[in-house]
Each structure stands twice: as C-alpha cells, then as structure tokens.
N, C-alpha and C positions, 0 to 999 in steps of 0.2 A: 822395496811394493808389496803392495799387502794383497791376497789372494780373495776373488770374493768368496759370498758364503753360498754354499752349495746350496740348488733348488730344492721346494718340497711340495708335496703334490695337495696339501689342502692350502694354499690359494699363497704362501707368503716365502720368508726366507727365512734361517735361524739365522740369528743373531738383533742387531738394532736394524737392520736396513726398510727403508718400507717394504709394503707387499706388492709383489713384480705383478700377480693378476691371481682374479678370483675365479676360484674353482664353481665350474660348472653346476650343480650341484648346490652350491651356497646364491650363488643367482639365482636359479630355478626358488630358493627358498623364498629371497627377498620379493621376486617378479609377484608371487603367490598373495604372501602378505599382501602385498601394496594392494591389489585387485581385490581381494580380500574386504580392506578395509576401505577401498573407493565405492563399494558395491555398499556393505552397510552407510557410508556419507551420505549416500544416494538415496537411499531407503529412509534412512530416517530424516533428510530433507524433504521429502515430497508425500511424507504422512498427512495426511488430513487433517483436520482442527480439530480435535474435540471437545470446544468447549460451549458448543450446544447452538453459540452466535448462529441467527438465521442472516445466510449472506445478498449481500443487493445482485443479481445478476448484473453484470458488464457487458456486452458485447459491440466486435471487435469489429472492422469490416475489413476485407484487404478483395485485394481485385488480380485474377488472374488471367493471364493472358493462355487463349486457346491456341490448339492448331492451325485455327483458319482466320487467327486474327483477332479473333471476339472475345469482349471480357467478360467472363462471369462474378461477380461478388459473391467469397466466401465469409460467413459469418461466425466466428469462433465466441463463445462464451465462457466467460468467467467469473470467478466470486471474488469479492471484495470483503469480508467481515465488515458489519458496520461497528461491531466495538474495536478495528482498527483508526475511524476514521474519527477525527476527533473535530466534535463540532462548537462553536460560542452560540446562544441566542443573545441579540441585542434589541434592546424597545426603543424604537426610533417613536415612539407616541407620548402623547401625557397621560395614557390609560395607565394606571400601577398593575404591577405583575403580570405582566405582558410576554416578558421573555421565560419567567420562569412558570405560565401557563407551557409554553409553547415549546422548552426543553423537556419538560414532563413527557407530552407529548410523545417526541423523537425519543425519548431515553426508554421508553417504554417497547420501544422498535431497536433497542441495541446501540443505538451512536454513544460512539464517545464522548456525554456532555462534559461541558464544561462548564463553568461556574455563568448562569445568567448575567450579563449588563445592561448597563445600557449603553447610547450612542451618543455621538457629539450633537447633534442635530435633530427633528422633528423629518420625518420623511410622511407621504401622504403614503406610498406605493410600499410593498415590499419587497425586498430581493435575497438572492441568495446569492456570494458571493465563495470560490474555491479556485484553491490555491492548484499547483501544476500535477496534473495527472488525478483530479479529485471532481471531473466537470460530472462524470455520470453518477458518482454517490450527491451533488450539489444537484444533479435532474431529479432522481429519487427523493430528494429532501422536500424542494417544493413542489412536486408531484404531491406528496402526504399532505403537505400546509394549504395543497392550493394556489401556490405562486404558480404565475406566469412563464413557462419556459422562455420567454424572452426574456425576464430580470433575473437570469443563471448568469454570473459575468466572473473574468476572471477577477481574483484577488490583488488587490492594488493596494498600494499606498491610499488612495481617494477615497476608503471604507470608510464610512462613517463611526468609527471603533476604534479607539487605542488598543493600540495591543494584542491587533487582531492577525500580523502577518506569519502567528507560531501556528494558528488552525489551522484545519481543513478545508473546513467549512464554514461560513459565517451568515451567518439569517439573522437579517434585519426586516423587522416585524415594524412596518408600517402602519400609517392609519385602516386600509384597507382591511385590513381581518383585524380589528378591533369588531366587531359585530359576530364573529368568527368563534372570537372565544366567551358571547357571553357578556361582552362589555359596554 
C-alpha cells in the first residue's frame, strides 16, 4: 500500500501526481491577465480606420415597439469604406473605352476598382448589380453615375458579365450613358 503525497499550499502535490487545486492568488492573476488581454483585443478591433478613405454612409432602419403598442422607426448609420467594396465596370455598348471612363470616375471616389471589361451583350439601359450585403454601395454608385434606382438589382448568374460573381458590385454601362461620357 502506498501513501498519498502530502498536500502543499501552492496548488499542487509533491511528487508526480496531478495538482489537486489551484491557489486563489494564482487564479486571481490568471483572471486579471485574461481580462486585460480581452480589453486590449476589443480596443484594437474597434479602432477606426486610418486609411483616409471616405466612407459611404449606410443606414439601417429598425422598428421599436413603444409602451402604447405603436412603433417608432430608428435609423442607425454605419459606414463602409469605399475601398472595401470591389467594383467592376463592364461596357455593354459599341462605344470604345466606356468601362475605363466610368472606372476612372468611381476610382476617384475611392472604390476598389477591378479591371474594366466588356459585357457579353449590348444593353440599352445601364444597370448596377450587387452581391449580398452590398445594396447600399450599389445604390451610391448608381447615384454617382446617374443610373435610376430601379436599375439596381441583386447580382445573379444572369448578369451579362463573365466572372462577375466574385465582385461586390458590377456596373453594366448601357447606351443611355454614352452621351454623358462624351461619346
């Protein structure tokens, strides 16, 4: 029969066995280190960007029920930096260099422009397509280019631009924007 090792006050046992409990001081130190690390990580993660990009304002409206049963809309404005939204412009006309022209206009506003491309069809009316979560950015781009809000639609496989599914916003320039480009 073997005797159990004697208990020690510093949180373990003498010998090869597992510790029986952690000392209160050691537990307090571990807790303090954890809390400090969590505060530092949250502070770093919530710092504002210092890139200098002009963000696009995005509004979200929520409805709150009051004590009398009526609802009051509340608008919260958040910002999405233009540089975080990838945009490709496609020329869907017979006029050369339209996609490059409009890419330059949008790039000057800080949008993350991809290489301009040609659409697979010609279109009479310009459209702006957006990936999930990018509707507000697409609406801002449409406003900048003078494209009607009704021409801002979700990005699907029916967009006449090959390989556009990886972009946040796809702008298809139609014949209606040729005169505005001086073409």
